[in-house]
Phi, psi and omega in degrees: 000134183258118176273151178299151179295156181303131179088348180278139180296135180291144172290129184261118183247129174256126180248115179252100189207129183270347176279112186299321181296315180292315180300316180294318181298316179295315182299313181294318181298311184286331175296318177295330180280359176099009178272157166263126188235134170237144180242154174223142188260353178213169186295320180298313178296326179295316177297314180300316180295319181297315184283333181275318189259346178050065180293162176287332179202157180233131169259117191237120177285146180285317183261107183227151173285158177073319182201119186286167186299325179295318179293321177298312180300316181298316182292319178296320180297327180287326188253336179215067189295342186280349185278122177295139181234127173247123186262137175261134176227137179276352184251129176274067189234124181302325182300314180298317181295315180296316179299318179299315180292323178295325180285349176116006176297143181274337179197171176216160174216139185264132174288146352286151181221160176269146180294329177294321178293319178300316178299318180296320179294317180295315178300321180295315179297315180295321180296320180295320179292317186281341182244022174067039175098011172096001180273143181292142175075009184293336180295340180251008183289138180290152177302150178257123182240123177227096183063236180281349183273131176227124181244126176251099183298326184292327179258353185053047179247145179232131176238138170241103189066234178265005185259125175278136184248127178270116180246152171288164178305319181288321177299318178297314181298320178297310183297318179299318179296313180298309186293335177283347184224062182301135179089341180282132180271128180249113176296152180302319181300318179297317181297320177299316182288323184282315187266323183253348184063028178247149179224023184271154175288155174094001183255006185302321184290342173299317178299312182300320180297317179293321178296318180298317179291323178297314179299321180298336182267330188246339184270144175295320177228098183301335179284342178226068187296144179247347181253294180269109189253147176274134172250100191304133178082354182235298184174233185219161174210163174264138182304137177259011177280140182293000000 
């Protein structure tokens, strides 16, 4: 386990889990690894903690009292879209995983899991957020400008005209990939492997859900998009028109 260097701010992890044994195990493990950890035992408390404390990442159980994990994820995504979320599910069920990803979770892990694997997943999610989607040198990458759209990879900021747009980590990674390659068609399978690191069948609609939410945030008319275009039967592309 790698602890932060002396003087470096600790990574702040919020764990929303109602099973005391699991919550305690995660909290103790990551505290020893040098993280700052806060726990919440139900969905309502989890939302409050996320919006009040702004953690670097959230470990979110799917099955929670008062408010389930999907509802928690949806509310956090609406109010604090930039926080990476890793969802825990007790069911090895594609439906649960797809629903979690559609709601905006950045990754998932199925119980039972090893704490070392959980740590690796969290580090991977944080690394993608901090390095602009995992590409080397992205911290020094020049802004991407496409008409009214301006993307700053180093700050992970998006502007449409004078309006700043708040995107989730996955929405940002998708838009950055599209805008960096105008005119290139990206099949859904490629996007799953590139952005989510998944290659399983049944996840196509996860891409569609994220594209719909992305369009709602950046397009003047999401029903008639001018930037992120559908290539029927294949996937999506960014307009190559000036």
